[in-house]
C-alpha positions in Angstrom: 6.4 12.1 56.4 4.6 8.7 55.8 1.4 8.7 57.8 -1.1 5.9 57.8 -3.1 7.3 54.9 0.1 7.4 52.8 0.5 3.6 53.1 -3.1 3.0 52.1 -2.9 5.3 49.1 0.5 3.9 48.1 -0.8 0.4 48.0 -4.0 1.4 46.1 -1.9 3.3 43.5 0.4 0.4 42.8 -2.4 -2.0 42.5 -4.1 0.3 40.0 -0.9 0.8 38.0 -0.3 -2.9 37.9 -3.8 -3.5 36.5 -3.8 -0.7 34.0 -2.8 -2.2 30.6 -1.7 1.2 29.4 1.1 1.5 32.0 4.5 0.0 31.2 6.8 1.8 33.7 6.2 3.6 37.0 8.3 6.6 38.0 8.1 7.3 41.8 9.1 10.9 42.8 8.1 13.4 45.5 6.8 17.0 45.3 8.0 18.2 48.7 11.2 19.7 50.0 12.5 16.1 50.6 11.7 12.8 49.1 10.5 11.6 52.6 11.4 12.2 56.2 10.3 8.6 56.9 7.5 7.2 59.1 5.3 9.8 60.7 6.3 9.2 64.3 3.3 11.0 65.8 1.0 8.8 63.8 3.0 5.7 64.6 3.0 6.6 68.3 -0.8 6.1 68.4 -0.2 2.4 67.7 1.8 2.0 70.9 -0.9 3.0 73.4 -2.0 -0.4 74.4 0.8 -2.4 76.1 -1.4 -5.5 76.6 -1.2 -8.7 74.6 -4.1 -7.6 72.4 -2.3 -4.3 71.7 0.9 -6.1 70.7 -1.1 -8.3 68.4 -2.8 -5.3 66.8 0.7 -3.8 66.3 1.9 -6.9 64.6 -1.0 -6.9 62.3 -0.5 -3.2 61.5 3.2 -3.8 60.7 2.1 -6.5 58.2 -0.4 -4.1 56.7 2.3 -1.4 56.2 4.6 -4.0 54.8 2.0 -4.9 52.2 2.1 -1.3 50.9 5.8 -1.5 50.3 5.4 -5.0 48.8 3.0 -3.5 46.2 5.9 -1.7 44.6 7.8 -5.0 44.3 4.9 -7.0 43.1 3.7 -4.4 40.6 4.4 -6.2 37.3 5.7 -3.0 35.7 9.3 -1.8 36.6 9.4 1.0 39.2 12.0 3.7 38.9 12.5 5.8 42.0 13.7 9.4 41.6 15.0 10.7 44.9 15.9 14.2 46.0 17.2 15.6 49.3 16.4 13.4 52.3 15.2 9.8 52.1 15.0 8.5 55.7 13.8 5.4 57.4 10.7 4.2 55.7 11.9 5.8 52.5 14.8 3.3 52.3 12.2 0.5 52.8 10.3 1.9 49.8 13.4 2.3 47.6 14.5 -1.2 48.4 11.2 -2.5 46.9 11.7 -0.5 43.7 13.6 -1.8 40.7 15.9 1.2 39.8 16.9 4.2 41.9 18.2 7.6 40.8 19.2 10.4 43.1 20.2 14.0 43.2 23.7 14.9 44.3 22.4 16.3 47.6 20.4 13.2 48.5 20.9 11.8 52.0 19.8 8.4 53.1 19.5 6.6 56.4 18.2 3.5 58.0 17.2 5.8 60.8 15.1 3.3 62.7 18.2 1.9 64.5 18.9 5.2 66.1 15.3 5.4 67.3 15.3 2.0 69.1 13.3 0.4 66.3 14.2 -2.6 64.2 13.5 -1.6 60.6 10.5 -3.7 59.8 9.1 -2.7 56.3 11.5 -4.5 54.1 15.0 -2.9 54.2 16.6 -5.7 56.3 15.3 -8.3 53.8 15.8 -6.5 50.5 18.8 -4.1 50.8 21.4 -6.9 51.3 20.5 -8.2 47.8 21.1 -4.8 46.3 24.3 -3.5 48.0 25.8 -6.7 49.5 26.1 -7.7 53.2 29.1 -5.5 54.0 27.6 -2.2 53.1 24.2 -3.3 54.3 25.3 -4.3 57.8 27.3 -1.1 58.3 24.4 1.1 57.4 21.8 -0.9 59.3 23.8 -1.4 62.4 24.9 2.3 62.7 21.8 4.0 61.2 24.2 6.7 59.9 23.5 9.0 57.1 25.0 8.1 53.7 25.3 10.3 50.7 24.2 10.0 47.1 27.8 9.4 46.1 28.1 6.5 48.6 24.8 5.2 47.4 26.2 5.2 43.9 29.4 3.5 44.9 27.5 0.6 46.6 25.1 0.2 43.7 22.0 1.4 45.6 21.4 4.1 43.0 22.5 3.8 39.4 22.7 7.5 38.5 23.5 10.7 40.5 22.1 13.9 38.9 23.0 17.5 39.8 19.5 18.8 40.6 15.9 17.8 40.7 15.1 18.9 37.2 18.0 16.8 35.8 16.8 13.9 38.0 13.2 13.9 36.7 14.5 14.3 33.1 16.9 11.3 33.6 14.1 9.2 35.2 11.8 10.0 32.3 14.4 9.1 29.7 15.1 5.8 31.4 11.4 5.1 31.7 10.7 5.9 28.1 13.5 3.6 27.0 12.0 0.7 29.1 8.5 1.5 27.9 9.6 1.1 24.3 10.5 -2.5 24.9 8.1 -5.5 24.7 6.1 -5.0 27.9 5.3 -8.6 28.6 9.0 -9.4 28.3 10.0 -6.6 30.6 7.4 -7.7 33.2 8.8 -11.3 32.8 12.3 -10.1 33.5 11.2 -8.5 36.7 9.2 -11.5 37.8 12.0 -14.0 37.1 14.6 -11.7 38.8 12.5 -11.5 42.0 11.7 -15.2 41.9 15.4 -16.2 41.5 16.4 -13.9 44.3 13.9 -15.5 46.7 14.2 -19.1 45.6 17.7 -19.5 44.3 19.5 -20.0 41.0 18.4 -23.6 40.3 14.7 -22.9 40.8 15.1 -19.6 39.0 16.6 -21.3 35.9 13.8 -23.9 35.9 11.2 -21.2 36.3 12.5 -19.0 33.4 12.7 -22.1 31.1 9.0 -22.7 31.8 8.2 -19.0 31.5 9.8 -18.7 28.1 8.2 -21.9 26.8 4.9 -20.4 27.7 5.4 -16.9 26.5 8.2 -16.5 24.0 6.1 -17.1 20.9 4.3 -13.8 20.7 3.3 -11.0 18.3 6.0 -8.9 19.9 8.6 -11.5 18.9 7.5 -11.4 15.3 7.5 -7.6 15.4 11.1 -7.6 16.7 12.2 -10.0 14.0 10.3 -8.1 11.3 11.7 -4.7 12.4 15.2 -6.1 12.4 14.9 -7.5 8.9 13.2 -4.2 7.6 15.7 -2.0 9.5 13.0 0.0 11.3 12.2 0.7 14.9 9.9 -1.9 16.4 6.5 -1.1 17.9 5.5 -3.5 20.6 2.0 -4.0 21.8 2.3 -6.5 24.6 0.6 -9.3 22.6 
């Protein structure tokens, strides 16, 4: 379950991973029986003790603070690959929606469970998930709060691979991450940045932005390495320069 300390540490980790020049891809997985059971309701209940105006304002500010932890996955310059096993409930879907690529085991179960608990999901699912799976699937899942399987998640494009077990899941996530890590890191970061910008500001602004981005960044040592490796029929080695 996601308690308050989890959110603090999640944000701190993603900031550190963003700032570390040796990191090119992040793989997010879980050690427990499930990926996550969602928000720790006992910890969250402590936020509801003051019904006054000051208490409601404190709750608003706390929600924004928790949102920032999820945002850190999206704003991390490096791609984030989520590897999900078993249950991924409530806040887990918020977190996955902020990641770039999602893989799951065949037994994975997802739910925007907040709807069934008289809560409007407020950590990013309602804003990000429609861009991933489309309005039809999104509205059914958000309005019902029902469980949906890994196979359904694959059909709607929420996850891109379904693996038979956790060992296969982690192996596939590692293989995917290694493939991305072998590419020019500044280019990969730029693709993520432009994709997020275009989603938020539209295709016209997105095209203008990527034109400026490439004009500023395309001439690089990695570009010369790519051309040289092609001419010499060898595997390129990119340095992010």
